[in-house]
C-alpha positions in Angstrom: -8.5 8.3 2.7 -8.2 11.0 0.1 -7.4 8.4 -2.5 -10.1 6.1 -1.1 -12.5 8.7 -1.4 -11.8 9.7 -4.7 -12.0 6.1 -5.9 -15.5 6.2 -4.1 -16.5 9.3 -6.0 -15.4 7.9 -9.3 -17.7 4.6 -8.7 -20.7 6.9 -7.9 -21.4 6.9 -11.7 -21.0 3.4 -12.3 -23.3 2.5 -9.3 -25.7 4.6 -10.6 -25.4 3.4 -14.4 -26.3 -0.4 -12.8 -29.2 1.0 -10.8 -27.4 0.3 -7.1 -27.7 2.5 -4.3 -25.1 5.2 -4.0 -22.6 5.1 -1.1 -20.5 7.9 0.0 -17.5 7.3 1.8 -17.5 9.8 4.5 -14.2 8.5 6.4 -12.8 6.2 8.9 -15.0 3.7 11.3 -11.9 2.3 12.6 -8.6 3.8 11.9 -5.7 1.4 10.0 -4.0 -0.8 12.9 -2.1 -4.0 13.1 -3.3 -6.5 15.2 -0.3 -8.1 17.0 -2.2 -11.1 18.1 -3.3 -12.0 14.6 -0.4 -10.1 12.9 -2.8 -8.6 10.4 -3.7 -5.1 9.3 -7.7 -3.9 10.1 -9.3 -1.0 9.4 -13.2 -0.1 8.5 -14.6 2.7 6.2 -18.2 4.7 7.2 -20.1 4.6 4.0 -23.8 6.3 4.1 -26.6 6.0 1.5 -28.6 8.9 0.2 -31.3 7.9 2.4 -28.9 8.2 5.2 -28.1 4.8 6.3 -24.8 4.0 7.5 -22.9 0.8 6.4 -19.6 0.1 7.8 -16.8 -1.9 5.4 -14.5 -3.7 7.2 -11.2 -5.1 6.2 -8.8 -7.5 7.4 -5.4 -8.0 5.5 -3.3 -10.9 5.7 0.2 -10.6 5.1 2.4 -13.1 3.4 5.9 -12.8 2.3 5.0 -12.7 -1.6 2.2 -10.6 -1.1 -1.5 -9.7 0.7 -4.6 -11.1 1.0 -7.6 -9.1 1.7 -11.0 -10.0 3.3 -13.9 -7.7 3.5 -16.7 -7.6 5.9 -20.2 -5.3 5.4 -22.2 -4.7 8.4 -24.2 -2.2 10.2 -22.8 -0.4 13.1 -25.4 -1.8 15.6 -23.8 -5.2 15.0 -20.4 -4.6 13.7 -18.4 -5.6 17.1 -20.5 -8.9 17.3 -19.6 -9.2 13.1 -16.3 -8.7 13.6 -16.1 -11.5 16.1 -17.5 -13.8 13.9 -15.5 -12.7 10.9 -12.4 -13.0 12.7 -13.1 -16.6 13.8 -13.9 -17.4 10.5 -10.5 -16.2 9.2 -8.4 -18.2 12.0 -7.7 -20.8 9.7 -7.2 -18.9 6.7 -3.6 -18.4 5.8 -0.7 -18.1 3.5 0.8 -21.9 2.8 3.9 -22.8 4.9 6.9 -21.0 3.7 4.7 -18.0 2.6 3.8 -16.6 5.8 5.0 -13.0 6.7 5.6 -14.7 10.1 8.4 -16.7 8.3 10.0 -13.8 7.0 13.9 -14.6 7.1 16.5 -11.8 7.5 18.0 -11.6 4.0 14.7 -12.0 2.2 14.5 -9.2 -0.6 10.9 -8.5 0.2 9.7 -6.9 3.5 6.5 -6.1 5.3 5.3 -3.1 2.8 6.2 -4.7 -0.4 3.0 -7.0 -0.5 1.2 -4.0 0.3 3.3 -2.1 -2.4 2.7 -4.3 -5.2 -1.3 -4.1 -4.7 -1.9 -0.3 -4.0 1.0 2.1 -3.8 0.8 3.2 -7.1 -2.7 4.7 -6.9 -0.7 7.1 -4.1 2.0 8.4 -6.4 2.0 12.1 -6.5 0.8 13.9 -9.8 4.6 14.0 -10.9 5.8 10.7 -10.0 4.4 8.9 -13.3 6.0 11.4 -15.8 9.4 11.3 -13.9 8.9 7.3 -13.8 8.5 7.3 -17.7 11.7 9.5 -18.1 13.5 7.6 -15.6 12.9 4.5 -17.2 14.7 5.4 -20.5 17.8 3.2 -20.4 19.7 6.2 -21.8 19.1 7.8 -18.5 21.6 5.4 -16.4 25.3 5.2 -18.4 26.4 2.1 -18.7 28.5 0.3 -15.9 32.0 -0.4 -16.3 32.3 -4.2 -16.9 34.1 -4.9 -13.5 32.1 -2.6 -11.5 30.5 -5.6 -9.7 33.8 -6.7 -8.5 35.6 -3.7 -7.6 35.3 -1.3 -5.0 32.8 -1.1 -2.3 29.2 -2.1 -2.9 26.8 1.2 -3.9 23.3 1.7 -4.5 22.4 0.9 -8.1 22.3 4.1 -10.3 18.9 4.0 -11.2 18.3 4.5 -7.4 20.8 7.1 -6.7 19.1 8.9 -9.7 15.8 8.6 -8.6 16.3 9.5 -4.9 18.1 12.6 -6.2 15.3 13.5 -8.4 12.9 13.0 -5.4 15.5 15.2 -3.0 15.4 18.1 -5.5 11.1 18.1 -6.1 10.8 18.3 -2.1 13.8 20.8 -1.6 15.1 18.3 1.2 18.6 17.8 2.9 20.3 14.3 2.5 19.0 13.5 6.4 15.6 14.2 5.4 15.5 12.3 2.2 17.0 9.4 4.1 14.3 9.6 6.8 11.6 10.3 4.6 12.3 7.4 2.2 12.8 4.9 5.0 9.2 5.8 6.2 7.2 6.2 3.1 6.3 3.3 1.3 5.1 5.7 -1.8 8.7 7.2 -1.7 10.2 3.7 -1.5 8.3 2.0 -4.5 8.9 5.5 -6.7 12.9 5.1 -5.7 13.3 1.5 -6.2 14.6 1.4 -2.6 
């Protein structure tokens, strides 16, 4: 929510410049949730104009194996329930092509639930130090060259870049290895930063 509020603040000057009414994001109208029946993510934000009028921006994310599509309904609170019903009905036939739907995920696919969302929006959620660390860690000299036969000998392990990024995150947060593992598994931002 904090990132969305910051984006809203950044857009206020542009709306004024274009002569559009200013809308202030005040919080959730409907907290983010996963609809088990439709297998889609949904949430609603509450926007208030300078005149005090309330508007709801209701988003539905249609998940795919290779990305995400987002449909947005703008409504007023008084007719929102009815409008959402019409909105969901209109989106019933709207989906990814066969073979690209999230429901068709197969074990062994490299992509997973969060990846489509990560590609679209997680970079905006990085902590302040992460882009600087990314820049340093992107240097090929940071990770020593592997032995030519390392891919055929020994046990499989995490790539050196992933291990290095995990260690940087562990150090920055002063975590134990157990906490590091739990946090990276549960947090899309940490997974994106560590490339795991």
